[in-house]
The first five atom37 places (N, CA, C, CB, O) and aatype in JSON, in Angstrom:
{
  "aatype": [20, 20, 20, 20, 20, 20, 20, 20, 20, 20, 20, 20, 20, 20, 20, 20, 20, 20, 20, 20, 20, 20, 20, 20, 20, 20, 20, 20, 20, 20, 20, 20, 20, 20, 20, 20, 20, 20, 20, 20, 20, 20, 20, 20, 20, 20, 20, 20, 20, 20, 20, 20, 20, 20, 20, 20, 20, 20, 20, 20, 20, 20, 20, 20, 20, 20, 20, 20, 20, 20, 20, 20, 20, 20, 20, 20, 20, 20, 20, 20, 20, 20, 20, 20, 20, 20, 20, 20, 20, 20, 20, 20, 20, 20, 20, 20, 20, 20, 20, 20, 20, 20, 20, 20, 20, 20, 20, 20, 20, 20, 20, 20, 20, 20, 20, 20, 20, 20, 20, 20, 20, 20, 20, 20, 20, 20, 20, 20, 20, 20, 20, 20, 20, 20, 20, 20, 20, 20, 20, 20, 20, 20, 20, 20],
  "atom_mask": [
    [1, 1, 1, 1, 1],
    [1, 1, 1, 1, 1],
    [1, 1, 1, 1, 1],
    [1, 1, 1, 1, 1],
    [1, 1, 1, 1, 1],
    [1, 1, 1, 1, 1],
    [1, 1, 1, 1, 1],
    [1, 1, 1, 1, 1],
    [1, 1, 1, 1, 1],
    [1, 1, 1, 1, 1],
    [1, 1, 1, 1, 1],
    [1, 1, 1, 1, 1],
    [1, 1, 1, 1, 1],
    [1, 1, 1, 1, 1],
    [1, 1, 1, 1, 1],
    [1, 1, 1, 1, 1],
    [1, 1, 1, 1, 1],
    [1, 1, 1, 1, 1],
    [1, 1, 1, 1, 1],
    [1, 1, 1, 1, 1],
    [1, 1, 1, 1, 1],
    [1, 1, 1, 1, 1],
    [1, 1, 1, 1, 1],
    [1, 1, 1, 1, 1],
    [1, 1, 1, 1, 1],
    [1, 1, 1, 1, 1],
    [1, 1, 1, 1, 1],
    [1, 1, 1, 1, 1],
    [1, 1, 1, 1, 1],
    [1, 1, 1, 1, 1],
    [1, 1, 1, 1, 1],
    [1, 1, 1, 1, 1],
    [1, 1, 1, 1, 1],
    [1, 1, 1, 1, 1],
    [1, 1, 1, 1, 1],
    [1, 1, 1, 1, 1],
    [1, 1, 1, 1, 1],
    [1, 1, 1, 1, 1],
    [1, 1, 1, 1, 1],
    [1, 1, 1, 1, 1],
    [1, 1, 1, 1, 1],
    [1, 1, 1, 1, 1],
    [1, 1, 1, 1, 1],
    [1, 1, 1, 1, 1],
    [1, 1, 1, 1, 1],
    [1, 1, 1, 1, 1],
    [1, 1, 1, 1, 1],
    [1, 1, 1, 1, 1],
    [1, 1, 1, 1, 1],
    [1, 1, 1, 1, 1],
    [1, 1, 1, 1, 1],
    [1, 1, 1, 1, 1],
    [1, 1, 1, 1, 1],
    [1, 1, 1, 1, 1],
    [1, 1, 1, 1, 1],
    [1, 1, 1, 1, 1],
    [1, 1, 1, 1, 1],
    [1, 1, 1, 1, 1],
    [1, 1, 1, 1, 1],
    [1, 1, 1, 1, 1],
    [1, 1, 1, 1, 1],
    [1, 1, 1, 1, 1],
    [1, 1, 1, 1, 1],
    [1, 1, 1, 1, 1],
    [1, 1, 1, 1, 1],
    [1, 1, 1, 1, 1],
    [1, 1, 1, 1, 1],
    [1, 1, 1, 1, 1],
    [1, 1, 1, 1, 1],
    [1, 1, 1, 1, 1],
    [1, 1, 1, 1, 1],
    [1, 1, 1, 1, 1],
    [1, 1, 1, 1, 1],
    [1, 1, 1, 1, 1],
    [1, 1, 1, 1, 1],
    [1, 1, 1, 1, 1],
    [1, 1, 1, 1, 1],
    [1, 1, 1, 1, 1],
    [1, 1, 1, 1, 1],
    [1, 1, 1, 1, 1],
    [1, 1, 1, 1, 1],
    [1, 1, 1, 1, 1],
    [1, 1, 1, 1, 1],
    [1, 1, 1, 1, 1],
    [1, 1, 1, 1, 1],
    [1, 1, 1, 1, 1],
    [1, 1, 1, 1, 1],
    [1, 1, 1, 1, 1],
    [1, 1, 1, 1, 1],
    [1, 1, 1, 1, 1],
    [1, 1, 1, 1, 1],
    [1, 1, 1, 1, 1],
    [1, 1, 1, 1, 1],
    [1, 1, 1, 1, 1],
    [1, 1, 1, 1, 1],
    [1, 1, 1, 1, 1],
    [1, 1, 1, 1, 1],
    [1, 1, 1, 1, 1],
    [1, 1, 1, 1, 1],
    [1, 1, 1, 1, 1],
    [1, 1, 1, 1, 1],
    [1, 1, 1, 1, 1],
    [1, 1, 1, 1, 1],
    [1, 1, 1, 1, 1],
    [1, 1, 1, 1, 1],
    [1, 1, 1, 1, 1],
    [1, 1, 1, 1, 1],
    [1, 1, 1, 1, 1],
    [1, 1, 1, 1, 1],
    [1, 1, 1, 1, 1],
    [1, 1, 1, 1, 1],
    [1, 1, 1, 1, 1],
    [1, 1, 1, 1, 1],
    [1, 1, 1, 1, 1],
    [1, 1, 1, 1, 1],
    [1, 1, 1, 1, 1],
    [1, 1, 1, 1, 1],
    [1, 1, 1, 1, 1],
    [1, 1, 1, 1, 1],
    [1, 1, 1, 1, 1],
    [1, 1, 1, 1, 1],
    [1, 1, 1, 1, 1],
    [1, 1, 1, 1, 1],
    [1, 1, 1, 1, 1],
    [1, 1, 1, 1, 1],
    [1, 1, 1, 1, 1],
    [1, 1, 1, 1, 1],
    [1, 1, 1, 1, 1],
    [1, 1, 1, 1, 1],
    [1, 1, 1, 1, 1],
    [1, 1, 1, 1, 1],
    [1, 1, 1, 1, 1],
    [1, 1, 1, 1, 1],
    [1, 1, 1, 1, 1],
    [1, 1, 1, 1, 1],
    [1, 1, 1, 1, 1],
    [1, 1, 1, 1, 1],
    [1, 1, 1, 1, 1],
    [1, 1, 1, 1, 1],
    [1, 1, 1, 1, 1],
    [1, 1, 1, 1, 1],
    [1, 1, 1, 1, 1],
    [1, 1, 1, 1, 1],
    [1, 1, 1, 1, 1]
  ],
  "atom_positions": [
    [[107.36, 105.24, 104.5], [108.23, 105.64, 103.41], [109.07, 104.44, 103.01], [109.12, 106.85, 103.82], [109.61, 103.73, 103.86]],
    [[109.16, 104.22, 101.74], [109.94, 103.09, 101.2], [110.89, 103.62, 100.15], [109.0, 101.99, 100.6], [110.51, 104.37, 99.25]],
    [[112.15, 103.21, 100.27], [113.14, 103.47, 99.23], [113.62, 102.13, 98.73], [114.33, 104.35, 99.76], [114.25, 101.38, 99.46]],
    [[113.33, 101.83, 97.47], [113.82, 100.6, 96.85], [115.16, 100.94, 96.21], [112.8, 100.03, 95.78], [115.24, 101.74, 95.28]],
    [[116.21, 100.31, 96.73], [117.55, 100.58, 96.28], [118.1, 99.35, 95.56], [118.46, 100.98, 97.46], [117.85, 98.22, 95.97]],
    [[118.83, 99.58, 94.52], [119.58, 98.53, 93.83], [121.03, 98.94, 93.96], [119.12, 98.35, 92.31], [121.52, 99.79, 93.22]],
    [[121.73, 98.32, 94.91], [123.06, 98.79, 95.27], [122.92, 100.15, 95.93], [124.0, 98.86, 94.02], [122.2, 100.29, 96.92]],
    [[123.6, 101.15, 95.4], [123.49, 102.51, 95.93], [122.55, 103.38, 95.11], [124.87, 103.15, 95.99], [122.5, 104.6, 95.28]],
    [[121.79, 102.73, 94.21], [120.93, 103.48, 93.29], [119.48, 103.39, 93.74], [121.07, 102.94, 91.86], [118.96, 102.31, 94.02]],
    [[118.83, 104.55, 93.82], [117.42, 104.63, 94.16], [116.59, 104.26, 92.92], [117.04, 106.05, 94.67], [116.64, 104.94, 91.9]],
    [[115.82, 103.16, 93.04], [115.0, 102.69, 91.93], [113.58, 103.22, 92.04], [114.99, 101.16, 91.88], [112.98, 103.61, 91.04]],
    [[113.06, 103.24, 93.26], [111.69, 103.71, 93.5], [111.61, 104.29, 94.89], [110.66, 102.55, 93.33], [112.22, 103.77, 95.83]],
    [[110.88, 105.36, 95.01], [110.63, 105.98, 96.3], [109.12, 106.09, 96.47], [111.32, 107.38, 96.43], [108.41, 106.5, 95.55]],
    [[108.65, 105.74, 97.64], [107.2, 105.74, 97.89], [106.93, 106.29, 99.28], [106.61, 104.32, 97.74], [107.54, 105.85, 100.26]],
    [[106.03, 107.23, 99.38], [105.55, 107.74, 100.65], [104.03, 107.69, 100.59], [106.07, 109.19, 100.96], [103.43, 108.22, 99.66]],
    [[103.42, 107.07, 101.57], [101.96, 106.97, 101.56], [101.38, 106.97, 102.95], [101.53, 105.72, 100.83], [102.08, 106.77, 103.94]],
    [[100.1, 107.19, 103.01], [99.39, 107.11, 104.29], [98.62, 105.8, 104.32], [98.44, 108.33, 104.49], [98.23, 105.27, 103.28]],
    [[98.4, 105.31, 105.52], [97.67, 104.07, 105.67], [96.18, 104.35, 105.67], [98.08, 103.34, 106.96], [95.73, 105.39, 106.15]],
    [[95.41, 103.4, 105.11], [93.96, 103.6, 104.97], [93.29, 103.68, 106.33], [93.34, 102.47, 104.15], [92.47, 104.57, 106.56]],
    [[93.61, 102.78, 107.23], [93.04, 102.79, 108.58], [94.13, 103.17, 109.56], [92.41, 101.41, 108.95], [95.26, 102.72, 109.43]],
    [[93.8, 104.01, 110.54], [94.84, 104.4, 111.5], [95.34, 103.19, 112.28], [94.3, 105.46, 112.47], [94.56, 102.34, 112.72]],
    [[96.65, 103.13, 112.45], [97.25, 102.04, 113.21], [97.05, 102.3, 114.7], [98.76, 101.9, 112.88], [97.04, 103.44, 115.15]],
    [[96.9, 101.22, 115.45], [96.72, 101.34, 116.89], [98.04, 101.36, 117.65], [95.86, 100.21, 117.4], [98.07, 101.61, 118.85]],
    [[99.14, 101.12, 116.95], [100.45, 101.19, 117.58], [101.49, 101.52, 116.51], [100.81, 99.85, 118.29], [101.24, 101.33, 115.32]],
    [[102.64, 102.02, 116.94], [103.7, 102.33, 115.98], [104.23, 101.04, 115.37], [104.84, 103.12, 116.66], [104.62, 101.03, 114.2]],
    [[104.26, 99.95, 116.14], [104.7, 98.66, 115.62], [103.81, 98.17, 114.49], [104.74, 97.64, 116.73], [104.29, 97.63, 113.5]],
    [[102.49, 98.36, 114.66], [101.55, 97.97, 113.61], [101.76, 98.83, 112.36], [100.08, 98.1, 114.11], [101.75, 98.31, 111.24]],
    [[101.96, 100.12, 112.55], [102.19, 101.02, 111.41], [103.46, 100.62, 110.67], [102.29, 102.48, 111.89], [103.48, 100.6, 109.43]],
    [[104.5, 100.3, 111.4], [105.76, 99.87, 110.78], [105.58, 98.54, 110.05], [106.87, 99.75, 111.83], [106.14, 98.36, 108.96]],
    [[104.82, 97.61, 110.63], [104.57, 96.33, 109.98], [103.84, 96.52, 108.66], [103.76, 95.4, 110.9], [104.21, 95.92, 107.65]],
    [[102.81, 97.35, 108.66], [102.04, 97.61, 107.43], [102.96, 98.24, 106.38], [100.83, 98.55, 107.72], [102.86, 97.92, 105.19]],
    [[103.85, 99.13, 106.82], [104.8, 99.74, 105.88], [105.75, 98.69, 105.32], [105.6, 100.86, 106.58], [106.12, 98.76, 104.15]],
    [[106.15, 97.72, 106.13], [107.02, 96.65, 105.66], [106.31, 95.78, 104.62], [107.49, 95.78, 106.84], [106.94, 95.33, 103.66]],
    [[105.02, 95.55, 104.81], [104.26, 94.77, 103.83], [104.24, 95.5, 102.49], [102.8, 94.51, 104.33], [104.46, 94.89, 101.44]],
    [[103.99, 96.81, 102.52], [104.0, 97.6, 101.28], [105.39, 97.59, 100.65], [103.55, 99.06, 101.56], [105.52, 97.43, 99.44]],
    [[106.42, 97.74, 101.48], [107.79, 97.72, 100.97], [108.13, 96.36, 100.37], [108.78, 98.06, 102.09], [108.81, 96.28, 99.35]],
    [[107.65, 95.3, 101.01], [107.89, 93.95, 100.49], [107.27, 93.75, 99.13], [107.35, 92.92, 101.45], [107.87, 93.13, 98.25]],
    [[106.06, 94.28, 98.93], [105.41, 94.11, 97.63], [106.14, 94.92, 96.56], [103.92, 94.54, 97.71], [106.26, 94.48, 95.42]],
    [[106.62, 96.11, 96.91], [107.4, 96.92, 95.97], [108.7, 96.18, 95.63], [107.72, 98.33, 96.57], [109.1, 96.14, 94.47]],
    [[109.34, 95.61, 96.64], [110.6, 94.89, 96.43], [110.4, 93.68, 95.51], [111.18, 94.43, 97.77], [111.26, 93.4, 94.67]],
    [[109.29, 92.98, 95.67], [109.02, 91.85, 94.78], [108.85, 92.31, 93.33], [107.76, 91.09, 95.25], [109.27, 91.62, 92.4]],
    [[108.24, 93.47, 93.15], [108.09, 94.04, 91.8], [109.43, 94.41, 91.19], [107.2, 95.26, 91.84], [109.67, 94.14, 90.02]],
    [[110.31, 95.02, 91.99], [111.65, 95.38, 91.5], [112.44, 94.11, 91.18], [112.41, 96.25, 92.55], [113.15, 94.05, 90.18]],
    [[112.32, 93.1, 92.05], [113.02, 91.83, 91.82], [112.54, 91.17, 90.51], [112.79, 90.87, 93.01], [113.34, 90.64, 89.75]],
    [[111.24, 91.22, 90.27], [110.68, 90.66, 89.04], [111.17, 91.42, 87.82], [109.15, 90.69, 89.1], [111.49, 90.81, 86.8]],
    [[111.23, 92.74, 87.91], [111.74, 93.56, 86.81], [113.2, 93.22, 86.53], [111.6, 95.06, 87.14], [113.6, 93.1, 85.37]],
    [[113.99, 93.05, 87.57], [115.4, 92.69, 87.39], [115.53, 91.32, 86.73], [116.14, 92.69, 88.74], [116.38, 91.11, 85.86]],
    [[114.66, 90.4, 87.14], [114.67, 89.05, 86.55], [114.36, 89.14, 85.04], [113.63, 88.14, 87.26], [114.93, 88.4, 84.25]],
    [[113.44, 90.05, 84.66], [113.12, 90.24, 83.25], [114.34, 90.66, 82.44], [112.01, 91.29, 83.1], [114.44, 90.37, 81.25]],
    [[115.28, 91.35, 83.09], [116.51, 91.8, 82.43], [117.67, 90.83, 82.66], [116.89, 93.19, 82.93], [118.82, 91.13, 82.34]],
    [[117.36, 89.66, 83.22], [118.37, 88.64, 83.39], [119.23, 88.79, 84.63], [119.24, 88.62, 82.21], [120.27, 88.14, 84.74]],
    [[118.83, 89.62, 85.56], [119.59, 89.84, 86.79], [118.85, 89.23, 87.97], [119.83, 91.35, 87.03], [117.64, 89.42, 88.12]],
    [[119.56, 88.5, 88.79], [118.98, 87.91, 90.0], [119.42, 88.77, 91.18], [119.42, 86.4, 90.2], [120.62, 88.91, 91.44]],
    [[118.46, 89.35, 91.91], [118.78, 90.2, 93.06], [118.09, 89.66, 94.3], [118.36, 91.68, 92.79], [117.02, 89.04, 94.22]],
    [[118.7, 89.9, 95.45], [118.09, 89.5, 96.72], [117.4, 90.71, 97.33], [119.16, 88.91, 97.7], [117.66, 91.86, 96.96]],
    [[116.5, 90.43, 98.27], [115.71, 91.49, 98.89], [116.07, 91.57, 100.36], [114.18, 91.25, 98.71], [116.09, 90.56, 101.07]],
    [[116.37, 92.79, 100.81], [116.65, 93.04, 102.22], [115.67, 94.13, 102.69], [118.16, 93.48, 102.44], [115.68, 95.25, 102.17]],
    [[114.85, 93.79, 103.68], [113.9, 94.76, 104.24], [114.49, 95.33, 105.52], [112.5, 94.11, 104.51], [114.84, 94.59, 106.43]],
    [[114.61, 96.64, 105.58], [115.15, 97.29, 106.76], [114.08, 98.06, 107.5], [116.28, 98.22, 106.38], [113.2, 98.67, 106.9]],
    [[114.16, 98.02, 108.82], [113.23, 98.76, 109.67], [113.9, 99.07, 110.99], [111.91, 97.95, 109.89], [114.73, 98.3, 111.47]],
    [[113.52, 100.2, 111.58], [114.03, 100.53, 112.91], [113.07, 100.07, 114.0], [114.27, 102.04, 113.02], [113.28, 100.37, 115.18]],
    [[112.03, 99.34, 113.63], [111.02, 98.89, 114.58], [111.24, 97.43, 114.97], [109.62, 99.07, 113.99], [111.12, 96.53, 114.14]],
    [[111.57, 97.21, 116.23], [111.73, 95.84, 116.73], [110.4, 95.1, 116.71], [112.31, 95.83, 118.15], [110.36, 93.9, 116.45]],
    [[109.31, 95.83, 116.97], [107.98, 95.2, 116.97], [107.63, 94.68, 115.58], [106.91, 96.21, 117.45], [107.16, 93.55, 115.45]],
    [[107.85, 95.49, 114.54], [107.55, 95.06, 113.17], [108.44, 93.89, 112.78], [107.73, 96.23, 112.18], [107.98, 92.94, 112.14]],
    [[109.71, 93.96, 113.16], [110.64, 92.88, 112.84], [110.21, 91.59, 113.53], [112.09, 93.25, 113.26], [110.35, 90.5, 112.97]],
    [[109.68, 91.71, 114.75], [109.2, 90.53, 115.47], [108.01, 89.89, 114.8], [108.84, 90.91, 116.87], [107.94, 88.66, 114.72]],
    [[107.06, 90.7, 114.3], [105.89, 90.16, 113.61], [106.31, 89.54, 112.28], [104.83, 91.26, 113.38], [105.78, 88.5, 111.88]],
    [[107.26, 90.17, 111.6], [107.74, 89.64, 110.32], [108.45, 88.3, 110.5], [108.68, 90.64, 109.66], [108.35, 87.42, 109.64]],
    [[109.15, 88.14, 111.61], [109.99, 86.98, 111.81], [109.28, 85.75, 112.35], [111.07, 87.32, 112.71], [109.93, 84.73, 112.57]],
    [[107.99, 85.8, 112.56], [107.26, 84.62, 113.04], [106.14, 84.29, 112.06], [106.68, 84.85, 114.47], [105.91, 85.02, 111.09]],
    [[105.45, 83.2, 112.3], [104.3, 82.83, 111.49], [103.04, 82.97, 112.34], [104.43, 81.38, 110.95], [102.99, 82.45, 113.45]],
    [[102.05, 83.66, 111.83], [100.79, 83.84, 112.55], [100.75, 85.14, 113.34], [100.56, 82.69, 113.48], [101.71, 85.9, 113.37]],
    [[99.6, 85.36, 113.97], [99.37, 86.61, 114.7], [100.1, 86.69, 116.03], [97.91, 86.78, 114.94], [100.47, 87.78, 116.46]],
    [[100.31, 85.56, 116.69], [100.87, 85.63, 118.03], [99.86, 86.25, 118.97], [102.2, 86.43, 118.05], [98.7, 85.86, 118.98]],
    [[100.29, 87.23, 119.76], [99.39, 87.89, 120.72], [98.71, 89.13, 120.15], [100.16, 88.27, 121.97], [97.95, 89.8, 120.85]],
    [[98.99, 89.44, 118.89], [98.37, 90.62, 118.27], [96.89, 90.34, 118.04], [99.08, 90.98, 116.93], [96.53, 89.26, 117.58]],
    [[96.04, 91.3, 118.36], [94.6, 91.09, 118.28], [93.91, 91.87, 117.17], [93.99, 91.45, 119.58], [92.79, 91.52, 116.79]],
    [[94.53, 92.89, 116.64], [93.8, 93.79, 115.73], [94.46, 93.94, 114.37], [93.66, 95.14, 116.37], [94.17, 94.91, 113.66]],
    [[95.31, 93.03, 113.97], [95.99, 93.13, 112.7], [95.2, 92.38, 111.62], [97.42, 92.59, 112.8], [94.68, 91.29, 111.88]],
    [[95.12, 92.95, 110.43], [94.43, 92.27, 109.33], [95.24, 91.05, 108.91], [94.21, 93.23, 108.12], [96.42, 91.16, 108.59]],
    [[94.6, 89.89, 108.91], [95.33, 88.66, 108.6], [95.79, 88.61, 107.14], [94.45, 87.45, 108.9], [96.7, 87.86, 106.81]],
    [[95.17, 89.39, 106.28], [95.59, 89.44, 104.88], [97.0, 89.98, 104.7], [94.64, 90.29, 104.09], [97.61, 89.78, 103.65]],
    [[97.53, 90.65, 105.71], [98.88, 91.2, 105.64], [99.96, 90.17, 105.99], [99.0, 92.4, 106.56], [101.14, 90.42, 105.79]],
    [[99.54, 89.04, 106.51], [100.51, 88.07, 107.02], [101.21, 87.27, 105.92], [99.82, 87.13, 107.96], [102.08, 86.45, 106.23]],
    [[100.85, 87.47, 104.65], [101.52, 86.77, 103.55], [103.02, 86.98, 103.6], [100.97, 87.24, 102.21], [103.78, 86.09, 103.21]],
    [[103.44, 88.14, 104.07], [104.86, 88.48, 104.06], [105.67, 87.56, 104.99], [105.05, 89.94, 104.47], [106.86, 87.33, 104.76]],
    [[105.01, 87.04, 106.04], [105.71, 86.15, 106.96], [106.2, 84.89, 106.23], [104.8, 85.76, 108.13], [107.28, 84.39, 106.53]],
    [[105.41, 84.4, 105.3], [105.8, 83.22, 104.53], [107.07, 83.51, 103.74], [104.65, 82.79, 103.57], [107.97, 82.67, 103.68]],
    [[107.15, 84.7, 103.13], [108.33, 85.05, 102.34], [109.56, 85.22, 103.22], [108.06, 86.34, 101.55], [110.67, 84.9, 102.8]],
    [[109.37, 85.73, 104.43], [110.5, 85.84, 105.37], [110.93, 84.44, 105.8], [110.11, 86.7, 106.62], [112.12, 84.15, 105.86]],
    [[109.95, 83.57, 106.09], [110.24, 82.2, 106.51], [110.99, 81.44, 105.42], [108.93, 81.47, 106.86], [111.89, 80.65, 105.72]],
    [[110.64, 81.67, 104.16], [111.3, 80.99, 103.03], [112.58, 81.72, 102.6], [110.33, 80.88, 101.85], [113.2, 81.36, 101.6]],
    [[112.95, 82.75, 103.34], [114.17, 83.54, 103.12], [114.19, 84.25, 101.76], [115.38, 82.65, 103.24], [115.26, 84.49, 101.19]],
    [[113.0, 84.59, 101.26], [112.91, 85.45, 100.09], [113.3, 86.87, 100.51], [111.46, 85.41, 99.46], [113.96, 87.6, 99.76]],
    [[112.89, 87.25, 101.72], [113.26, 88.54, 102.31], [114.24, 88.29, 103.44], [112.01, 89.31, 102.82], [114.05, 87.39, 104.26]],
    [[115.29, 89.1, 103.48], [116.18, 89.11, 104.63], [115.83, 90.35, 105.43], [117.72, 89.09, 104.21], [115.64, 91.42, 104.85]],
    [[115.76, 90.22, 106.74], [115.41, 91.36, 107.59], [116.67, 92.04, 108.09], [114.53, 90.9, 108.77], [117.64, 91.38, 108.47]],
    [[116.64, 93.36, 108.1], [117.78, 94.14, 108.56], [117.29, 95.15, 109.59], [118.51, 94.86, 107.38], [116.35, 95.9, 109.32]],
    [[117.91, 95.18, 110.74], [117.55, 96.15, 111.79], [118.28, 97.45, 111.51], [117.91, 95.6, 113.22], [119.51, 97.47, 111.42]],
    [[117.54, 98.52, 111.37], [118.13, 99.84, 111.19], [118.14, 100.55, 112.54], [117.34, 100.67, 110.13], [117.24, 100.36, 113.35]],
    [[119.16, 101.34, 112.76], [119.26, 102.07, 114.02], [118.33, 103.28, 113.98], [120.74, 102.51, 114.29], [118.48, 104.15, 113.11]],
    [[117.39, 103.35, 114.9], [116.44, 104.45, 114.92], [117.03, 105.76, 115.38], [115.29, 104.1, 115.8], [116.47, 106.83, 115.11]],
    [[118.17, 105.7, 116.08], [118.8, 106.92, 116.6], [119.45, 107.73, 115.48], [119.84, 106.58, 117.66], [119.43, 108.96, 115.51]],
    [[120.02, 107.04, 114.5], [120.63, 107.74, 113.37], [119.61, 107.79, 112.24], [121.95, 107.04, 112.9], [118.88, 106.83, 112.0]],
    [[119.57, 108.91, 111.57], [118.57, 109.08, 110.54], [118.88, 108.21, 109.33], [118.48, 110.54, 110.12], [120.03, 108.08, 108.92]],
    [[117.84, 107.62, 108.79], [117.97, 106.81, 107.58], [117.36, 107.58, 106.42], [117.28, 105.43, 107.75], [116.71, 108.61, 106.61]],
    [[117.58, 107.08, 105.22], [117.06, 107.77, 104.04], [115.54, 107.86, 104.07], [117.51, 107.06, 102.77], [114.97, 108.81, 103.52]],
    [[114.86, 106.89, 104.7], [113.39, 106.91, 104.74], [112.85, 108.02, 105.64], [112.88, 105.56, 105.23], [111.68, 108.38, 105.52]],
    [[113.68, 108.57, 106.52], [113.21, 109.65, 107.39], [112.76, 110.87, 106.59], [114.31, 110.05, 108.35], [111.97, 111.68, 107.09]],
    [[113.26, 111.02, 105.36], [112.87, 112.16, 104.54], [111.37, 112.13, 104.23], [113.68, 112.18, 103.23], [110.78, 113.18, 103.99]],
    [[110.76, 110.95, 104.25], [109.34, 110.84, 103.96], [108.46, 110.73, 105.18], [109.1, 109.67, 103.1], [107.24, 110.73, 105.06]],
    [[109.07, 110.64, 106.38], [108.26, 110.41, 107.57], [108.48, 111.41, 108.7], [108.53, 109.04, 108.08], [107.71, 111.42, 109.67]],
    [[109.49, 112.23, 108.59], [109.8, 113.15, 109.7], [109.95, 114.58, 109.19], [111.08, 112.7, 110.42], [110.26, 114.82, 108.03]],
    [[109.72, 115.51, 110.1], [109.93, 116.92, 109.8], [111.41, 117.21, 110.04], [109.0, 117.85, 110.69], [111.86, 117.23, 111.18]],
    [[112.16, 117.44, 108.97], [113.61, 117.56, 109.06], [114.07, 118.96, 108.7], [114.28, 116.54, 108.17], [113.42, 119.68, 107.94]],
    [[115.22, 119.33, 109.25], [115.87, 120.57, 108.84], [116.42, 120.37, 107.42], [117.01, 120.99, 109.84], [116.49, 119.24, 106.94]],
    [[116.8, 121.45, 106.77], [117.34, 121.34, 105.42], [118.59, 120.47, 105.4], [117.65, 122.73, 104.85], [118.76, 119.64, 104.51]],
    [[119.47, 120.65, 106.38], [120.71, 119.87, 106.43], [120.42, 118.39, 106.6], [121.62, 120.37, 107.57], [121.03, 117.55, 105.94]],
    [[119.48, 118.05, 107.51], [119.13, 116.65, 107.73], [118.46, 116.05, 106.49], [118.21, 116.51, 108.94], [118.7, 114.9, 106.14]],
    [[117.63, 116.85, 105.83], [116.95, 116.37, 104.63], [117.97, 116.07, 103.53], [115.91, 117.4, 104.13], [117.87, 115.05, 102.86]],
    [[118.93, 116.95, 103.34], [119.96, 116.73, 102.32], [120.78, 115.48, 102.65], [120.89, 117.97, 102.21], [121.14, 114.72, 101.76]],
    [[121.08, 115.28, 103.94], [121.84, 114.1, 104.35], [121.05, 112.82, 104.07], [122.21, 114.19, 105.85], [121.6, 111.84, 103.57]],
    [[119.75, 112.82, 104.4], [118.9, 111.65, 104.15], [118.76, 111.38, 102.66], [117.51, 111.86, 104.78], [118.79, 110.22, 102.24]],
    [[118.6, 112.42, 101.87], [118.5, 112.26, 100.42], [119.81, 111.71, 99.84], [118.14, 113.6, 99.75], [119.8, 110.88, 98.93]],
    [[120.94, 112.17, 100.38], [122.24, 111.66, 99.92], [122.37, 110.18, 100.23], [123.39, 112.45, 100.58], [122.97, 109.44, 99.45]],
    [[121.82, 109.73, 101.38], [121.86, 108.3, 101.71], [121.1, 107.47, 100.68], [121.26, 108.06, 103.11], [121.43, 106.31, 100.43]],
    [[120.07, 108.09, 100.08], [119.27, 107.41, 99.05], [119.85, 107.62, 97.66], [117.83, 107.9, 99.09], [119.26, 107.2, 96.66]],
    [[121.01, 108.26, 97.59], [121.64, 108.48, 96.29], [121.11, 109.67, 95.53], [121.49, 107.27, 95.45], [121.39, 109.83, 94.34]],
    [[120.34, 110.52, 96.19], [119.78, 111.71, 95.55], [120.66, 112.89, 95.89], [118.3, 111.96, 95.99], [120.81, 113.26, 97.05]],
    [[121.25, 113.49, 94.87], [122.13, 114.64, 95.08], [121.72, 115.78, 94.16], [123.61, 114.25, 94.84], [121.13, 115.57, 93.1]],
    [[122.04, 116.98, 94.58], [121.75, 118.16, 93.78], [123.0, 118.51, 92.98], [121.3, 119.37, 94.67], [124.08, 118.68, 93.54]],
    [[122.84, 118.62, 91.68], [123.96, 118.96, 90.82], [123.86, 120.42, 90.41], [124.0, 118.04, 89.58], [122.76, 120.94, 90.26]],
    [[124.99, 121.07, 90.23], [124.94, 122.49, 89.81], [124.46, 122.62, 88.37], [126.33, 123.14, 89.96], [124.55, 121.68, 87.58]],
    [[123.95, 123.78, 88.05], [123.49, 124.04, 86.69], [122.06, 123.63, 86.5], [124.36, 123.33, 85.7], [121.38, 123.26, 87.45]],
    [[121.6, 123.68, 85.29], [120.24, 123.3, 84.97], [120.23, 122.44, 83.71], [119.34, 124.54, 84.8], [121.17, 122.46, 82.92]],
    [[119.16, 121.71, 83.55], [119.01, 120.87, 82.36], [118.79, 121.77, 81.16], [117.83, 119.86, 82.53], [118.15, 122.81, 81.27]],
    [[119.32, 121.39, 80.01], [119.16, 122.23, 78.8], [117.69, 122.49, 78.42], [119.86, 121.57, 77.62], [117.39, 123.5, 77.79]],
    [[116.78, 121.59, 78.8], [115.38, 121.77, 78.45], [114.58, 122.48, 79.54], [114.76, 120.42, 78.15], [113.38, 122.71, 79.39]],
    [[115.24, 122.84, 80.65], [114.53, 123.51, 81.75], [114.05, 124.89, 81.31], [115.44, 123.63, 82.98], [114.68, 125.54, 80.47]],
    [[112.92, 125.32, 81.87], [112.4, 126.64, 81.56], [113.37, 127.7, 82.11], [110.98, 126.83, 82.16], [113.99, 127.51, 83.15]],
    [[113.47, 128.78, 81.39], [114.35, 129.86, 81.87], [113.67, 131.2, 81.59], [115.75, 129.8, 81.18], [112.81, 131.32, 80.71]],
    [[114.07, 132.18, 82.35], [113.56, 133.55, 82.18], [114.59, 134.35, 81.41], [113.24, 134.24, 83.56], [115.76, 134.4, 81.8]],
    [[114.16, 134.96, 80.33], [115.1, 135.74, 79.52], [114.75, 137.19, 79.59], [115.12, 135.28, 78.08], [115.43, 138.02, 78.98]]
  ]
}
């Protein structure tokens, strides 16, 4: 799950499944970071088109994914697709800043990856700037 935020504003939300099953949770988190990085580059490019320069911060609660992101090359990993390693160059050149998220406290991305109670889901959505407002839109369908 990826939430692209600009300040406190949700710009894009993405939830997807991986094409090939990951052999570890660290690998799954790394692949998700690569997808998030590509989305972030797109948002950064869009902002640049409007004359705004924004920085990119990638957050993850996975120490394993953060470790792979923070080095160059495969290291001791044996089964990762090397085509995904492009992101390491961007981290090395400080295009992306890495942020460790606490896995114990729920983050906004948990809404796309975990089975949550209604209260937890509302809290996670609020973290992403998504709130429920009273009333309905004037163009909404209604029963008369």
